[in-house]
PADOKOL-319233 format. One record per atom (N, C-alpha, C): residue number from 1; atom name; x negated, z negated, y. Coordinates in nm, 4 decimals. Each point is the difference from the previous one (the first is absolute). Example, Ala and Ser with C-alpha at 12.3 -4.5 7.8 and 13.67 -1.06 7.14 Angstrom:
2
(r 1, 'N', (-1.3190, -0.7800, -0.5690))
(r 1, 'CA', (0.0890, 0.0000, 0.1190))
(r 1, 'C', (-0.0900, 0.0000, 0.1200))
(r 2, 'N', (0.0350, 0.0720, 0.1050))
(r 2, 'CA', (-0.0820, -0.0060, 0.1190))
(r 2, 'C', (0.0770, -0.0730, 0.1090))
# end
This chain:
97
(r 1, 'N', (11.2009, -15.2076, -4.0401))
(r 1, 'CA', (0.0159, -0.0971, 0.1081))
(r 1, 'C', (0.1415, -0.0550, 0.0001))
(r 2, 'N', (0.0098, -0.1285, 0.0338))
(r 2, 'CA', (0.1292, -0.0646, 0.0028))
(r 2, 'C', (0.0522, -0.0196, 0.1405))
(r 3, 'N', (0.0974, -0.0867, 0.0093))
(r 3, 'CA', (0.0614, -0.0309, 0.1290))
(r 3, 'C', (-0.1021, -0.0678, 0.0906))
(r 4, 'N', (0.0169, 0.0237, 0.1308))
(r 4, 'CA', (-0.0924, -0.0568, 0.0973))
(r 4, 'C', (0.0765, -0.0688, 0.1120))
(r 5, 'N', (-0.0709, -0.0898, 0.0666))
(r 5, 'CA', (0.0498, -0.0662, 0.1205))
(r 5, 'C', (-0.0881, 0.0414, 0.1165))
(r 6, 'N', (0.0603, 0.0015, 0.1175))
(r 6, 'CA', (-0.0723, 0.0318, 0.1225))
(r 6, 'C', (0.0297, -0.1104, 0.1009))
(r 7, 'N', (-0.1042, -0.0474, 0.0671))
(r 7, 'CA', (0.0152, -0.0920, 0.1110))
(r 7, 'C', (-0.0659, 0.0676, 0.1203))
(r 8, 'N', (0.0817, 0.0319, 0.0994))
(r 8, 'CA', (-0.0499, 0.0670, 0.1206))
(r 8, 'C', (0.0249, -0.0916, 0.1191))
(r 9, 'N', (-0.1050, -0.0288, 0.0747))
(r 9, 'CA', (0.0082, -0.0911, 0.1137))
(r 9, 'C', (-0.0255, 0.0763, 0.1294))
(r 10, 'N', (0.0886, -0.0222, 0.0982))
(r 10, 'CA', (-0.0124, 0.0643, 0.1304))
(r 10, 'C', (0.0082, -0.1055, 0.1091))
(r 11, 'N', (-0.0820, 0.0155, 0.1018))
(r 11, 'CA', (-0.0005, -0.0929, 0.1133))
(r 11, 'C', (0.0332, 0.0794, 0.1253))
(r 12, 'N', (0.1062, -0.0433, 0.0679))
(r 12, 'CA', (0.0458, 0.0682, 0.1210))
(r 12, 'C', (-0.0904, -0.0310, 0.1180))
(r 13, 'N', (-0.0134, 0.0969, 0.0895))
(r 13, 'CA', (-0.0643, -0.0254, 0.1277))
(r 13, 'C', (0.0859, -0.1011, 0.0760))
(r 14, 'N', (-0.0608, -0.0812, 0.0857))
(r 14, 'CA', (0.0797, -0.0948, 0.0789))
(r 14, 'C', (0.1106, 0.0742, 0.0765))
(r 15, 'N', (0.1199, -0.0522, -0.0096))
(r 15, 'CA', (0.1140, 0.0595, 0.0673))
(r 15, 'C', (0.0667, 0.1130, -0.0763))
(r 16, 'N', (-0.0575, 0.0408, -0.1124))
(r 16, 'CA', (0.0540, 0.1119, -0.0786))
(r 16, 'C', (0.0682, -0.0468, -0.1293))
(r 17, 'N', (0.0204, -0.1318, -0.0126))
(r 17, 'CA', (0.0568, -0.0537, -0.1229))
(r 17, 'C', (0.1376, 0.0600, -0.0312))
(r 18, 'N', (0.0876, 0.0015, 0.0984))
(r 18, 'CA', (0.1355, 0.0515, -0.0242))
(r 18, 'C', (-0.0011, 0.1489, -0.0308))
(r 19, 'N', (-0.0824, 0.0758, 0.0694))
(r 19, 'CA', (-0.0077, 0.1441, -0.0251))
(r 19, 'C', (-0.0530, 0.0269, -0.1404))
(r 20, 'N', (-0.1036, -0.0746, -0.0409))
(r 20, 'CA', (-0.0539, 0.0170, -0.1343))
(r 20, 'C', (0.1035, -0.0401, -0.1039))
(r 21, 'N', (0.0686, -0.1119, 0.0235))
(r 21, 'CA', (0.1015, -0.0443, -0.0952))
(r 21, 'C', (0.1064, 0.1084, -0.0199))
(r 22, 'N', (0.0462, 0.0612, 0.1076))
(r 22, 'CA', (0.1024, 0.1044, -0.0112))
(r 22, 'C', (-0.0516, 0.1205, -0.0781))
(r 23, 'N', (-0.1235, 0.0405, 0.0255))
(r 23, 'CA', (-0.0584, 0.1116, -0.0752))
(r 23, 'C', (-0.0108, -0.0331, -0.1486))
(r 24, 'N', (-0.0432, -0.1213, -0.0301))
(r 24, 'CA', (-0.0157, -0.0406, -0.1400))
(r 24, 'C', (0.1348, -0.0122, -0.0700))
(r 25, 'N', (0.0989, -0.0552, 0.0683))
(r 25, 'CA', (0.1345, -0.0076, -0.0578))
(r 25, 'C', (0.0535, 0.1392, -0.0315))
(r 26, 'N', (-0.0355, 0.0972, 0.0826))
(r 26, 'CA', (0.0443, 0.1375, -0.0221))
(r 26, 'C', (-0.0620, 0.0647, -0.1236))
(r 27, 'N', (-0.1066, -0.0563, -0.0511))
(r 27, 'CA', (-0.0640, 0.0536, -0.1208))
(r 27, 'C', (0.0679, -0.0470, -0.1291))
(r 28, 'N', (0.0770, -0.1067, 0.0083))
(r 28, 'CA', (0.0511, -0.0627, -0.1215))
(r 28, 'C', (0.0952, 0.0903, -0.0773))
(r 29, 'N', (0.1046, 0.0487, 0.0624))
(r 29, 'CA', (0.0989, 0.0793, -0.0724))
(r 29, 'C', (-0.0590, 0.1258, -0.0638))
(r 30, 'N', (-0.0743, 0.0830, 0.0765))
(r 30, 'CA', (-0.0548, 0.1190, -0.0656))
(r 30, 'C', (-0.1055, -0.0323, -0.1061))
(r 31, 'N', (-0.0751, -0.1071, 0.0191))
(r 31, 'CA', (-0.1021, -0.0364, -0.0987))
(r 31, 'C', (0.0632, -0.0506, -0.1283))
(r 32, 'N', (0.1068, -0.0767, 0.0119))
(r 32, 'CA', (0.0683, -0.0481, -0.1206))
(r 32, 'C', (0.0609, 0.1153, -0.0788))
(r 33, 'N', (0.0280, 0.1104, 0.0675))
(r 33, 'CA', (0.0560, 0.1179, -0.0668))
(r 33, 'C', (-0.1079, 0.0859, -0.0654))
(r 34, 'N', (-0.1270, -0.0235, 0.0323))
(r 34, 'CA', (-0.1076, 0.0786, -0.0588))
(r 34, 'C', (-0.0090, -0.0269, -0.1502))
(r 35, 'N', (-0.0277, 0.1049, -0.0752))
(r 35, 'CA', (-0.0125, -0.0124, -0.1451))
(r 35, 'C', (-0.1072, -0.1029, -0.0355))
(r 36, 'N', (0.0331, -0.0878, -0.0919))
(r 36, 'CA', (-0.0962, -0.0977, -0.0480))
(r 36, 'C', (-0.0003, -0.1322, 0.0733))
(r 37, 'N', (0.0756, -0.0102, 0.1103))
(r 37, 'CA', (0.0031, -0.1257, 0.0754))
(r 37, 'C', (0.0853, -0.1028, -0.0737))
(r 38, 'N', (-0.0600, -0.1139, -0.0305))
(r 38, 'CA', (0.0709, -0.1095, -0.0666))
(r 38, 'C', (0.0371, -0.1102, 0.0983))
(r 39, 'N', (-0.0901, -0.0295, 0.0940))
(r 39, 'CA', (0.0230, -0.0991, 0.1060))
(r 39, 'C', (-0.0692, 0.0492, 0.1253))
(r 40, 'N', (0.0617, -0.0283, 0.1139))
(r 40, 'CA', (-0.0597, 0.0368, 0.1280))
(r 40, 'C', (0.0534, -0.0993, 0.1020))
(r 41, 'N', (-0.0747, -0.1082, 0.0220))
(r 41, 'CA', (0.0457, -0.1099, 0.0839))
(r 41, 'C', (-0.0937, -0.0193, 0.1196))
(r 42, 'N', (0.0597, -0.0209, 0.1157))
(r 42, 'CA', (-0.0753, -0.0255, 0.1231))
(r 42, 'C', (0.0114, -0.1474, 0.0353))
(r 43, 'N', (-0.1130, -0.0586, 0.0420))
(r 43, 'CA', (-0.0062, -0.1404, 0.0384))
(r 43, 'C', (-0.0685, -0.0119, 0.1360))
(r 44, 'N', (0.0351, -0.1059, 0.0739))
(r 44, 'CA', (-0.0667, -0.0302, 0.1265))
(r 44, 'C', (-0.0495, -0.1440, -0.0077))
(r 45, 'N', (-0.1239, -0.0209, 0.0402))
(r 45, 'CA', (-0.0630, -0.1314, -0.0055))
(r 45, 'C', (0.0726, -0.0969, 0.0936))
(r 46, 'N', (0.0351, -0.1177, -0.0513))
(r 46, 'CA', (0.0695, -0.1002, 0.0816))
(r 46, 'C', (-0.0909, -0.0597, 0.1067))
(r 47, 'N', (-0.1271, -0.0174, -0.0309))
(r 47, 'CA', (-0.0930, -0.0619, 0.0939))
(r 47, 'C', (-0.0552, 0.0992, 0.1011))
(r 48, 'N', (-0.0072, 0.1276, -0.0367))
(r 48, 'CA', (-0.0560, 0.1028, 0.0877))
(r 48, 'C', (0.0888, 0.1244, -0.0085))
(r 49, 'N', (0.0966, 0.0140, 0.0915))
(r 49, 'CA', (0.0956, 0.1101, -0.0076))
(r 49, 'C', (-0.0587, 0.1385, 0.0251))
(r 50, 'N', (-0.1303, 0.0083, 0.0254))
(r 50, 'CA', (-0.0624, 0.1320, 0.0111))
(r 50, 'C', (-0.0348, 0.0564, -0.1375))
(r 51, 'N', (0.0072, -0.0840, -0.1051))
(r 51, 'CA', (-0.0424, 0.0390, -0.1345))
(r 51, 'C', (0.1217, 0.0379, -0.0856))
(r 52, 'N', (-0.0052, 0.1217, -0.0560))
(r 52, 'CA', (0.1029, 0.0515, -0.0895))
(r 52, 'C', (-0.0647, 0.0358, -0.1330))
(r 53, 'N', (0.0726, -0.0270, -0.1088))
(r 53, 'CA', (-0.0520, 0.0274, -0.1333))
(r 53, 'C', (0.1073, 0.0710, -0.0817))
(r 54, 'N', (-0.0363, 0.1130, -0.0577))
(r 54, 'CA', (0.0841, 0.0650, -0.0991))
(r 54, 'C', (-0.0464, -0.0451, -0.1369))
(r 55, 'N', (0.0963, -0.0351, -0.0865))
(r 55, 'CA', (-0.0276, -0.0244, -0.1404))
(r 55, 'C', (0.0800, 0.1044, -0.0765))
(r 56, 'N', (-0.0698, 0.0789, -0.0816))
(r 56, 'CA', (0.0628, 0.1123, -0.0689))
(r 56, 'C', (-0.0372, -0.0024, -0.1479))
(r 57, 'N', (0.0905, 0.0502, -0.0825))
(r 57, 'CA', (-0.0293, 0.0258, -0.1416))
(r 57, 'C', (0.0347, 0.1448, -0.0275))
(r 58, 'N', (-0.0888, 0.0670, -0.0749))
(r 58, 'CA', (0.0150, 0.1419, -0.0331))
(r 58, 'C', (-0.0193, 0.0204, -0.1490))
(r 59, 'N', (0.0670, 0.1009, -0.0522))
(r 59, 'CA', (-0.0105, 0.0346, -0.1425))
(r 59, 'C', (-0.1423, 0.0409, -0.0378))
(r 60, 'N', (-0.0716, 0.0656, 0.0944))
(r 60, 'CA', (-0.1357, 0.0460, -0.0297))
(r 60, 'C', (-0.0742, 0.0308, 0.1294))
(r 61, 'N', (-0.1310, 0.0106, -0.0108))
(r 61, 'CA', (-0.0840, 0.0378, 0.1148))
(r 61, 'C', (0.0337, 0.1419, 0.0448))
(r 62, 'N', (0.0323, 0.0879, -0.0931))
(r 62, 'CA', (0.0334, 0.1381, 0.0345))
(r 62, 'C', (0.1268, 0.0061, 0.0853))
(r 63, 'N', (0.0988, -0.0816, -0.0349))
(r 63, 'CA', (0.1239, -0.0006, 0.0799))
(r 63, 'C', (-0.0215, -0.0683, 0.1347))
(r 64, 'N', (-0.0888, -0.0989, 0.0064))
(r 64, 'CA', (-0.0375, -0.0576, 0.1294))
(r 64, 'C', (-0.0653, 0.1067, 0.0870))
(r 65, 'N', (-0.0915, 0.0774, -0.0574))
(r 65, 'CA', (-0.0669, 0.1060, 0.0758))
(r 65, 'C', (0.1010, 0.1013, 0.0533))
(r 66, 'N', (0.1010, 0.0326, -0.0799))
(r 66, 'CA', (0.1046, 0.0924, 0.0454))
(r 66, 'C', (0.0778, -0.0617, 0.1155))
(r 67, 'N', (0.0276, -0.1289, -0.0078))
(r 67, 'CA', (0.0672, -0.0724, 0.1090))
(r 67, 'C', (-0.0819, 0.0092, 0.1290))
(r 68, 'N', (-0.1302, -0.0214, -0.0110))
(r 68, 'CA', (-0.0861, 0.0007, 0.1185))
(r 68, 'C', (-0.0067, 0.1363, 0.0674))
(r 69, 'N', (0.0352, 0.1050, -0.0727))
(r 69, 'CA', (-0.0010, 0.1358, 0.0557))
(r 69, 'C', (0.1353, 0.0400, 0.0605))
(r 70, 'N', (0.0982, -0.0885, -0.0069))
(r 70, 'CA', (0.1341, 0.0320, 0.0496))
(r 70, 'C', (0.0016, 0.0096, 0.1531))
(r 71, 'N', (0.0890, 0.0818, 0.0549))
(r 71, 'CA', (0.0081, 0.0171, 0.1458))
(r 71, 'C', (0.0233, -0.1300, 0.0767))
(r 72, 'N', (0.0786, -0.0933, -0.0543))
(r 72, 'CA', (0.0264, -0.1246, 0.0743))
(r 72, 'C', (-0.1264, -0.0841, 0.0141))
(r 73, 'N', (-0.0893, 0.0049, -0.0985))
(r 73, 'CA', (-0.1265, -0.0731, 0.0125))
(r 73, 'C', (-0.0967, 0.0714, 0.0932))
(r 74, 'N', (-0.0010, 0.1311, -0.0064))
(r 74, 'CA', (-0.0866, 0.0763, 0.0903))
(r 74, 'C', (0.0425, -0.0196, 0.1449))
(r 75, 'N', (0.1308, -0.0027, 0.0258))
(r 75, 'CA', (0.0503, -0.0212, 0.1364))
(r 75, 'C', (-0.0401, -0.1387, 0.0501))
(r 76, 'N', (0.0077, -0.1010, -0.0863))
(r 76, 'CA', (-0.0437, -0.1329, 0.0408))
(r 76, 'C', (-0.1494, 0.0010, 0.0314))
(r 77, 'N', (-0.0780, 0.0683, -0.0799))
(r 77, 'CA', (-0.1439, 0.0077, 0.0229))
(r 77, 'C', (-0.0357, 0.0561, 0.1364))
(r 78, 'N', (0.0817, 0.0922, 0.0486))
(r 78, 'CA', (-0.0238, 0.0586, 0.1324))
(r 78, 'C', (0.0281, -0.0988, 0.1125))
(r 79, 'N', (0.0895, -0.0962, -0.0226))
(r 79, 'CA', (0.0357, -0.0993, 0.1014))
(r 79, 'C', (-0.0824, -0.1273, -0.0118))
(r 80, 'N', (-0.0618, -0.0214, -0.1134))
(r 80, 'CA', (-0.0648, -0.1277, -0.0301))
(r 80, 'C', (-0.1065, -0.0388, 0.1019))
(r 81, 'N', (-0.0762, 0.0947, 0.0484))
(r 81, 'CA', (-0.1083, -0.0305, 0.0921))
(r 81, 'C', (0.0442, -0.0687, 0.1270))
(r 82, 'N', (0.1191, 0.0334, 0.0479))
(r 82, 'CA', (0.0497, -0.0624, 0.1231))
(r 82, 'C', (0.0615, -0.1376, -0.0253))
(r 83, 'N', (0.0255, -0.0334, -0.1262))
(r 83, 'CA', (0.0677, -0.1257, -0.0342))
(r 83, 'C', (-0.0894, -0.1036, -0.0656))
(r 84, 'N', (-0.1037, 0.0451, -0.0703))
(r 84, 'CA', (-0.0828, -0.0907, -0.0791))
(r 84, 'C', (-0.1255, -0.0444, 0.0746))
(r 85, 'N', (-0.0318, -0.1289, -0.0145))
(r 85, 'CA', (-0.1196, -0.0558, 0.0624))
(r 85, 'C', (-0.1265, 0.0402, -0.0743))
(r 86, 'N', (0.0154, 0.0338, -0.1273))
(r 86, 'CA', (-0.1137, 0.0387, -0.0843))
(r 86, 'C', (0.0546, 0.0828, -0.1154))
(r 87, 'N', (-0.0853, 0.0728, -0.0690))
(r 87, 'CA', (0.0488, 0.0752, -0.1162))
(r 87, 'C', (0.0640, -0.0942, -0.1018))
(r 88, 'N', (0.1077, 0.0468, -0.0623))
(r 88, 'CA', (0.0672, -0.0872, -0.0961))
(r 88, 'C', (-0.0798, -0.0106, -0.1283))
(r 89, 'N', (0.0175, -0.1137, -0.0653))
(r 89, 'CA', (-0.0690, -0.0259, -0.1257))
(r 89, 'C', (0.0938, 0.0236, -0.1167))
(r 90, 'N', (-0.0520, 0.0605, -0.1053))
(r 90, 'CA', (0.0810, 0.0279, -0.1183))
(r 90, 'C', (-0.0760, -0.0460, -0.1242))
(r 91, 'N', (0.0694, -0.0723, -0.0856))
(r 91, 'CA', (-0.0535, -0.0373, -0.1310))
(r 91, 'C', (0.0933, 0.0565, -0.1047))
(r 92, 'N', (-0.0576, 0.0681, -0.0979))
(r 92, 'CA', (0.0754, 0.0532, -0.1128))
(r 92, 'C', (-0.0387, -0.0821, -0.1217))
(r 93, 'N', (0.1008, -0.0594, -0.0640))
(r 93, 'CA', (-0.0215, -0.0971, -0.1055))
(r 93, 'C', (0.0671, 0.0439, -0.1289))
(r 94, 'N', (-0.0639, -0.0225, -0.1123))
(r 94, 'CA', (0.0651, 0.0177, -0.1287))
(r 94, 'C', (0.0931, -0.1180, -0.0232))
(r 95, 'N', (0.1198, 0.0256, -0.0470))
(r 95, 'CA', (0.0932, -0.1073, -0.0329))
(r 95, 'C', (-0.0328, -0.0457, -0.1421))
(r 96, 'N', (-0.0394, -0.1251, -0.0120))
(r 96, 'CA', (-0.0414, -0.0546, -0.1297))
(r 96, 'C', (0.1135, -0.0715, -0.0724))
(r 97, 'N', (0.0829, -0.0704, 0.0730))
(r 97, 'CA', (0.1087, -0.0756, -0.0630))
(r 97, 'C', (0.1127, -0.0192, 0.0976))
# end
C-alpha cells in the first residue's frame, strides 16, 4: 500500500461552531507529530461556517490507523457528540498523482 489522503468533514451543531473550531485546532499539533503524517490541514467552509474539513496525507493506512488510536483523537471522540450535528464523514483515498 502507498500513501493515502483523508478527507474528514464535520458539521457543528448550531451555536457550537467556535467550540468545535477550537477542539479541531487543538488536534493539529499533536496529529502533525504522529508518525507517518505528511499533511494535516483544517478548513472551514466560507459559505457555511458550521462545516469543517480536514485534508490529510499519510505514509500508509497502517500509520493512519495508529494515528486514529492516539489519545488526542480518542479525547476528541468523547466530546464530539456535544459539538457535532451529525456523525462526521471520512473518505480514505489512494494518492494517484
